[in-house]
PAZAVEX-395913 format. One line per field, with one value per atom (N, C-alpha, C, O, CB): x, y, z. Coordinates in steps of 0.001 Angstrom, whole numbers, always signed. Glycine has a CB too. Layout:
REM residues N
xx	X | ...
yy	Y | ...
zz	Z | ...
This chain:
REM residues 91
xx	+31915 | +32553 | +34032 | +34740 | +32386 | +34484 | +35978 | +36247 | +35468 | +35810 | +37702 | +38787 | +38628 | +37913 | +40362 | +39980 | +39492 | +41086 | +41591 | +39044 | +41263 | +42506 | +41393 | +42054 | +45010 | +40260 | +40178 | +40141 | +40089 | +40631 | +40170 | +40080 | +38782 | +38137 | +41136 | +38444 | +37423 | +37869 | +38928 | +37088 | +36857 | +37159 | +36822 | +36155 | +36399 | +37430 | +37399 | +36648 | +36327 | +38284 | +36001 | +35701 | +34286 | +33437 | +36170 | +33986 | +32615 | +32490 | +31297 | +32136 | +33324 | +32893 | +33313 | +33517 | +33145 | +33420 | +33269 | +32465 | +32373 | +34013 | +31304 | +30447 | +29424 | +28674 | +30039 | +29601 | +28810 | +28679 | +27756 | +29191 | +30235 | +30131 | +29313 | +28297 | +31324 | +30257 | +28873 | +27324 | +26347 | +28606 | +27446 | +25462 | +25218 | +24123 | +24732 | +26249 | +25415 | +25290 | +25035 | +22662 | +25397 | +25802 | +26682 | +26429 | +26486 | +27629 | +28854 | +28380 | +28027 | +30104 | +28353 | +27883 | +29298 | +30464 | +27446 | +29052 | +29760 | +29010 | +28333 | +30621 | +29425 | +28709 | +29535 | +28599 | +27902 | +30147 | +30806 | +30559 | +30855 | +31144 | +29312 | +29381 | +27810 | +27428 | +29717 | +26935 | +25816 | +25169 | +24052 | +25647 | +25973 | +26448 | +25958 | +25277 | +27758 | +26427 | +25863 | +24796 | +24382 | +26615 | +24488 | +23730 | +21988 | +21010 | +24358 | +22239 | +20441 | +20094 | +19211 | +18741 | +20836 | +20612 | +18920 | +17917 | +20170 | +19987 | +18715 | +19127 | +17974 | +18973 | +19674 | +20261 | +20299 | +20727 | +21621 | +19609 | +19703 | +18312 | +17124 | +20273 | +18890 | +18738 | +17387 | +17659 | +19949 | +16016 | +14757 | +14213 | +14432 | +13975 | +13487 | +12818 | +11046 | +10391 | +12684 | +10902 | +10067 | +8667 | +7973 | +10090 | +8399 | +6968 | +8125 | +7703 | +6280 | +8989 | +9759 | +8892 | +7802 | +11433 | +9761 | +9723 | +7633 | +7017 | +11231 | +7045 | +5524 | +5128 | +4090 | +3769 | +5507 | +4913 | +5597 | +5056 | +5105 | +6247 | +6718 | +5961 | +5952 | +7800 | +5607 | +4665 | +3224 | +2558 | +4793 | +3013 | +1133 | +1016 | +566 | -41 | +1787 | +1779 | +1429 | +833 | +3003 | +1558 | +1707 | +3090 | +3753 | +174 | +3182 | +4600 | +4560 | +5543 | +5647 | +3430 | +3425 | +2992 | +2923 | +2739 | +2497 | +2866 | +4539 | +5194 | +1950 | +5249 | +6368 | +7353 | +8330 | +6994 | +7083 | +8060 | +7678 | +8331 | +8347 | +6704 | +5643 | +5921 | +5463 | +3145 | +6500 | +6597 | +8877 | +9563 | +6005 | +9053 | +10019 | +10662 | +11816 | +10218 | +9628 | +10295 | +10795 | +11705 | +9465 | +9299 | +8975 | +10301 | +10487 | +7196 | +11281 | +11748 | +10571 | +10637 | +12779 | +9574 | +9608 | +9600 | +9184 | +8967 | +9924 | +10289 | +11740 | +11801 | +9343 | +12544 | +14156 | +14878 | +14385 | +14232 | +15625 | +15128 | +16265 | +16811 | +13737 | +17342 | +18103 | +17949 | +16882 | +18600 | +18460 | +18010 | +19567 | +20744 | +17285 | +19197 | +20576 | +20415 | +20193 | +20725 | +20563 | +19996 | +19243 | +19899 | +20375 | +17961 | +16341 | +15970 | +14799 | +15301 | +16370 | +15554 | +15668 | +16623 | +16163 | +14614 | +14717 | +14973 | +14726 | +13186 | +15674 | +15750 | +15496 | +15060 | +16466 | +15647 | +15043 | +16003 | +16466 | +13223 | +16127 | +17527 | +16465 | +15985 | +19024 | +15991 | +15083 | +15346 | +14520 | +14931 | +16694 | +16874 | +16747 | +16631 | +17688 | +16810 | +15872 | +14586 | +14117 | +15651 | +14338 | +12417 | +11833 | +10825 | +11471 | +12459 | +12340 | +12453 | +11911 | +13632 | +13458 | +13958 | +12616 | +12054 | +15398 | +12010 | +11468 | +9858 | +8989 | +11909 | +10125 | +8430 | +8456 | +7451 | +7786 | +8763 | +9018 | +9602 | +9741 | +10430 | +9825 | +9463 | +8577 | +8420 | +9969 | +7562 | +6773 | +5126 | +4095 | +6779 | +5450 | +5153 | +4823 | +5553 | +5622 | +3355 | +2973 | +2781 | +2388 | +2138 | +2811 | +2366 | +930 | +128 | +3072 | +1071 | -764 | -1426 | -675 | -727 | -2441 | -2467 | -3481 | -3882 | -3330
yy	+8998 | +7790 | +7381 | +7956 | +7629 | +6930 | +7489 | +5524 | +4650 | +7818 | +5701 | +4524 | +3946 | +4161 | +4845 | +2587 | +1997 | +2407 | +1941 | +125 | +3478 | +3836 | +5675 | +6513 | +4460 | +5828 | +6957 | +8070 | +9096 | +7021 | +7887 | +9164 | +9541 | +8656 | +8788 | +10946 | +11181 | +10507 | +10770 | +12653 | +9502 | +9435 | +10500 | +11462 | +8368 | +10223 | +11449 | +11575 | +12730 | +11748 | +10425 | +10438 | +10669 | +11043 | +9490 | +10454 | +10855 | +12225 | +12527 | +9818 | +13256 | +14779 | +15539 | +16753 | +15697 | +14759 | +15300 | +15022 | +15322 | +15192 | +14121 | +14036 | +15109 | +15976 | +12422 | +14834 | +15436 | +17653 | +18461 | +14686 | +17751 | +19053 | +19227 | +19906 | +19512 | +18115 | +18479 | +18706 | +19259 | +16757 | +18315 | +18003 | +18664 | +18792 | +16619 | +19254 | +21239 | +20383 | +21124 | +22132 | +19429 | +18755 | +19412 | +19668 | +17249 | +19758 | +19836 | +20370 | +21544 | +20745 | +19126 | +19571 | +20657 | +20762 | +17765 | +20960 | +21484 | +22007 | +23034 | +22251 | +20345 | +20825 | +21679 | +22014 | +19614 | +21893 | +22696 | +24200 | +24904 | +22562 | +24297 | +25822 | +25631 | +26716 | +26794 | +24714 | +24420 | +24340 | +24833 | +24029 | +23512 | +23170 | +24183 | +23810 | +23013 | +25599 | +26554 | +27486 | +28334 | +27191 | +26961 | +28344 | +27935 | +28395 | +28929 | +26711 | +26188 | +25038 | +24201 | +27702 | +25112 | +24062 | +24627 | +24190 | +22587 | +26034 | +26720 | +25812 | +25624 | +28782 | +25277 | +24514 | +22811 | +22013 | +25046 | +22560 | +21033 | +20404 | +20615 | +19916 | +19702 | +19322 | +18631 | +17764 | +18546 | +18740 | +17750 | +16672 | +16643 | +18379 | +15803 | +14817 | +15485 | +16509 | +14048 | +14719 | +14968 | +15585 | +16452 | +14068 | +15047 | +15072 | +16057 | +16052 | +13020 | +16651 | +17629 | +18666 | +19236 | +17303 | +18577 | +19972 | +20055 | +21077 | +19696 | +18522 | +19299 | +19918 | +20565 | +17537 | +19801 | +20552 | +21926 | +22748 | +19732 | +22130 | +23245 | +24288 | +25502 | +22825 | +23936 | +24069 | +24329 | +25196 | +23400 | +22787 | +22776 | +22312 | +22949 | +24937 | +20564 | +20641 | +18448 | +17971 | +21709 | +17976 | +16124 | +15642 | +15954 | +14784 | +14839 | +14707 | +14180 | +14220 | +13987 | +13576 | +13227 | +13829 | +13531 | +12193 | +15330 | +17407 | +17182 | +17119 | +20115 | +17066 | +18038 | +17170 | +17729 | +18660 | +14938 | +14555 | +14907 | +14768 | +13061 | +15266 | +14869 | +16720 | +16970 | +14280 | +17616 | +19213 | +18926 | +19038 | +20558 | +18583 | +18275 | +17574 | +17802 | +18165 | +16189 | +15801 | +16604 | +16589 | +14937 | +17401 | +18201 | +19495 | +20112 | +19027 | +19672 | +20816 | +22487 | +23557 | +20564 | +21808 | +23338 | +23717 | +24875 | +24019 | +23301 | +23863 | +23549 | +22319 | +23071 | +23884 | +23486 | +22125 | +21696 | +24142 | +21570 | +19893 | +19446 | +20294 | +18714 | +18042 | +17612 | +16244 | +15769 | +17955 | +15724 | +14721 | +13196 | +13307 | +14971 | +12461 | +11706 | +10201 | +9575 | +12132 | +9396 | +8411 | +7986 | +7177 | +7828 | +7685 | +8044 | +8573 | +8881 | +6972 | +9018 | +9623 | +11452 | +11853 | +9216 | +12231 | +13507 | +13770 | +13066 | +14250 | +15352 | +15704 | +17745 | +18349 | +14877 | +18062 | +19951 | +20905 | +20618 | +20231 | +21573 | +22634 | +23642 | +24420 | +23784 | +23789 | +24428 | +26521 | +27422 | +23761 | +26584 | +27705 | +28279 | +29404 | +27858 | +27118 | +27220 | +27785 | +28495 | +26422 | +26544 | +26223 | +27633 | +28144 | +24392 | +28203 | +29695 | +31202 | +32295 | +29773 | +30691 | +31304 | +31290 | +32384 | +30941 | +30149 | +29632 | +30529 | +31088 | +28358 | +30256 | +31039 | +32239 | +32447 | +30810 | +32991 | +34574 | +35109 | +36282 | +34918 | +34068 | +34338 | +34194 | +34660 | +34079 | +33065 | +33160 | +34005 | +33957 | +31778 | +34895 | +36287 | +36568 | +36176 | +36932 | +37600 | +38373 | +39862 | +39481 | +37792 | +41202 | +41983 | +41961 | +41506 | +42428 | +42715 | +43277 | +44209 | +44592 | +44887 | +44355 | +44589 | +46272 | +47089 | +43012
zz	+2215 | +1996 | +2308 | +1481 | +814 | +2815 | +3864 | +2847 | +2467 | +6809 | +2818 | +2501 | +3619 | +4598 | +2191 | +3133 | +4147 | +5453 | +6475 | +3586 | +4549 | +5824 | +6635 | +7249 | +4545 | +6486 | +6897 | +6575 | +7254 | +7333 | +5356 | +4106 | +3193 | +2630 | +2943 | +3089 | +2302 | +1008 | +438 | +2215 | +542 | -1217 | -1822 | -1441 | -2063 | -3001 | -3783 | -4560 | -4842 | -4341 | -5284 | -6194 | -5735 | -6544 | -6930 | -4419 | -3923 | -3222 | -3199 | -2955 | -2588 | -3285 | -4450 | -4475 | -2486 | -5367 | -6686 | -7260 | -8451 | -7403 | -6402 | -7236 | -6260 | -6707 | -7651 | -5125 | -4575 | -4713 | -4613 | -3211 | -4989 | -5525 | -6664 | -6813 | -5823 | -7848 | -9342 | -8776 | -9281 | -10642 | -8036 | -7714 | -6939 | -6392 | -7141 | -6719 | -5692 | -4106 | -3157 | -6528 | -3909 | -2122 | -1496 | -319 | -1945 | -1919 | -789 | +390 | +508 | -1187 | +1707 | +3115 | +4256 | +3875 | +3962 | +4881 | +5854 | +6647 | +6705 | +5532 | +7838 | +8730 | +10150 | +10876 | +9057 | +10451 | +10548 | +11093 | +12058 | +9615 | +9002 | +8978 | +9604 | +10042 | +7238 | +9746 | +10636 | +11560 | +11721 | +10699 | +12519 | +13435 | +14607 | +15562 | +13139 | +14388 | +15402 | +15501 | +16291 | +15635 | +14305 | +13881 | +13862 | +13272 | +12066 | +14944 | +15794 | +14822 | +15010 | +15705 | +13863 | +13071 | +11487 | +10922 | +14586 | +11630 | +10212 | +9078 | +8689 | +9512 | +8447 | +7421 | +7484 | +6650 | +7370 | +8954 | +8264 | +7716 | +7957 | +9441 | +7029 | +5900 | +6400 | +7230 | +5227 | +6157 | +5845 | +4883 | +3672 | +5710 | +5578 | +5321 | +4253 | +4446 | +7030 | +3543 | +3133 | +3903 | +3372 | +2580 | +5115 | +6440 | +7207 | +8364 | +7615 | +7204 | +7493 | +6450 | +6460 | +7261 | +5783 | +4932 | +4389 | +4090 | +3046 | +4452 | +3834 | +5781 | +5920 | +2801 | +6335 | +7512 | +7612 | +8351 | +8902 | +7234 | +6778 | +5727 | +5929 | +6308 | +5084 | +4126 | +3760 | +3194 | +3810 | +4544 | +5128 | +3415 | +2463 | +5879 | +3507 | +2707 | +2329 | +3295 | +2430 | +1835 | +2445 | +1798 | +808 | +1690 | +2720 | +1732 | +635 | -105 | +2203 | +286 | -1756 | -2748 | -3941 | -2289 | -1745 | -3117 | -2785 | -3825 | -2002 | -1680 | -1852 | -2618 | -3115 | -411 | -2867 | -3271 | -5021 | -6055 | -2670 | -4811 | -6291 | -6934 | -8049 | -5704 | -6325 | -6563 | -7150 | -8166 | -4242 | -5835 | -6169 | -6949 | -7312 | -5657 | -7449 | -8729 | -10232 | -11061 | -9069 | -9864 | -11188 | -11449 | -12498 | -10936 | -9829 | -9778 | -9900 | -10506 | -10922 | -8901 | -8576 | -7749 | -7789 | -8853 | -6581 | -5004 | -4765 | -4766 | -3694 | -4628 | -3923 | -3451 | -2407 | -2668 | -3819 | -2988 | -3271 | -3977 | -3604 | -3014 | -3094 | -3419 | -3031 | -2320 | -3824 | -3948 | -3499 | -3842 | -5571 | -3015 | -2214 | -2254 | -1218 | -457 | -3856 | -4142 | -3755 | -3099 | -4222 | -3450 | -3835 | -2874 | -3097 | -4153 | -1480 | -619 | -1238 | -1903 | +1114 | -873 | -1195 | +690 | +1669 | -2222 | +484 | +957 | +1084 | +104 | +1015 | +1642 | +1605 | +2455 | +3559 | +2517 | +2056 | +2961 | +3615 | +2790 | +1642 | +4960 | +5286 | +4999 | +5148 | +6832 | +4602 | +4056 | +2793 | +2307 | +4286 | +2429 | +1120 | +334 | -555 | +1033 | +1795 | +1433 | +2114 | +1626 | +2546 | +3185 | +3674 | +2533 | +2695 | +4772 | +1268 | +793 | -400 | -461 | +694 | -1394 | -1814 | -1490 | -2159 | -1459 | -156 | +330 | +347 | +1027 | +1795 | +163 | +198 | -1506 | -1855 | +1597 | -2226 | -3501 | -4294 | -5423 | -3966 | -3261 | -4104 | -3738 | -4408 | -4483 | -2166 | -2753 | -3440 | -4351 | -2933 | -4151 | -4600 | -3864 | -2761 | -5009 | -3793 | -3929 | -4326 | -5141 | -4451 | -3280 | -2874 | -4405 | -5302 | -1037 | -4407 | -5745 | -5129 | -5959 | -6951
């Protein structure tokens, strides 16, 4: 958020850093949107689940997720890494 002078509100930046939600839009602009934040519907499509199930897994901290106020968002690269980590070796 910006203050009345157009500067970034220091408290909000600190809160984002504490929550691990530091965004660098310049860093993600050139990579084709690979780290674009996904909505629960987009994440559900990627995972092959319903949006309800994705939100439930996020609440239970079973999938990587970011909570922004009352909204859940998901980083595509984190979900793809999570999928890879879930694979089991063949018997």
